[in-house]
C-alpha positions as CSV (number, residue, x, y, z in Angstrom):
1,M,65.2,197.3,80.6
2,R,67.0,195.7,83.6
3,L,66.8,199.0,85.4
4,I,63.0,199.1,85.1
5,Q,62.7,195.4,86.3
6,T,64.9,196.2,89.3
7,I,62.7,199.1,90.3
8,M,59.5,197.2,89.7
9,G,60.8,194.4,91.8
10,R,60.8,196.7,94.8
11,F,57.1,197.4,94.7
12,V,55.2,195.2,92.1
13,R,54.0,191.7,92.9
14,A,56.4,189.0,91.7
15,E,53.7,187.0,89.9
16,Q,52.8,190.0,87.8
17,L,56.4,190.5,86.7
18,E,56.7,186.8,85.8
19,E,53.5,186.8,83.7
20,C,54.6,189.6,81.4
21,D,57.3,189.1,78.7
22,D,57.9,192.8,78.4
23,C,58.4,194.8,81.6
24,C,57.0,197.9,79.8
25,S,53.5,196.3,79.7
26,V,53.4,195.4,83.4
27,D,50.4,197.0,85.3
28,F,52.5,198.5,88.1
29,V,49.7,200.7,89.4
30,N,47.1,198.0,90.2
31,F,49.4,195.1,91.3
32,Q,51.6,196.5,94.0
33,K,53.0,194.6,97.0
34,P,51.5,195.2,100.5
35,D,53.1,197.8,102.6
36,D,55.2,195.3,104.7
37,S,56.7,193.9,101.5
38,L,57.8,197.1,99.8
39,M,61.7,197.3,99.6
40,I,62.5,200.4,101.5
41,G,65.8,199.6,103.2
42,Y,66.7,198.2,106.6
43,A,67.0,201.4,108.6
44,T,63.7,202.7,107.2
45,S,61.9,199.4,107.9
46,A,63.3,199.4,111.5
47,K,62.0,202.9,112.0
48,L,58.5,202.0,110.8
49,C,58.2,198.6,112.3
50,G,58.3,199.8,115.9
51,V,62.0,199.9,116.8
52,Y,61.3,203.6,117.4
53,D,57.9,204.6,118.9
54,D,57.7,208.2,117.4
55,V,56.0,207.2,114.1
56,S,52.2,207.4,114.1
57,A,49.9,205.3,111.9
58,V,49.0,208.4,109.9
59,Q,52.7,209.2,109.2
60,E,53.3,205.5,108.2
61,T,50.4,205.6,105.8
62,K,51.6,208.8,104.2
63,F,55.1,207.4,104.0
64,Y,54.0,204.3,102.1
65,S,51.8,206.4,99.8
66,G,54.9,208.5,99.0
67,V,57.0,205.5,98.4
68,R,54.4,204.0,96.0
69,A,54.1,207.4,94.2
70,F,57.9,207.6,93.8
71,F,58.3,204.1,92.4
72,S,55.3,204.6,90.0
73,I,56.7,207.9,88.7
74,A,60.2,206.5,88.3
75,C,58.9,203.6,86.3
76,R,56.6,205.7,84.1
77,Y,59.6,208.1,83.4
78,L,61.9,205.3,82.4
79,I,59.3,203.5,80.3
80,D,58.6,206.8,78.4
81,R,62.2,207.7,77.9
82,L,64.4,204.6,77.5
83,P,64.8,203.4,73.9
84,K,62.7,200.5,72.8
85,D,64.5,199.8,69.5
86,P,66.2,196.4,69.9
87,C,69.3,197.6,68.0
88,V,69.7,200.6,70.4
89,V,68.9,198.5,73.5
90,S,71.6,196.0,72.7
91,A,74.2,198.6,71.7
92,R,77.4,198.8,73.8
93,F,79.9,201.6,74.3
94,V,83.0,201.4,72.2
95,N,86.4,202.6,73.4
96,F,88.1,203.9,70.2
97,E,91.4,204.5,71.9
98,S,92.2,200.8,72.5
């Protein structure tokens, strides 16, 4: 579940994450951060924030839509496929050779 929380932390508002006890019940579609608060990396941010002048407003809007779609799809995929059984979630790998 830590992986889902990490990904959600990049694009979901912090107050929404703090309110929910279970990260799988967070409404990550309707409570997203504004474009300038999305965690997209330094180089990408520098490119979009005007260090380079070759990015148009339309390209920037398309980019942020793509980022939001990627994070949303990644979260939905993980929520649907990661185990929810507490016994399995807390299981650890065992090295039988040692």
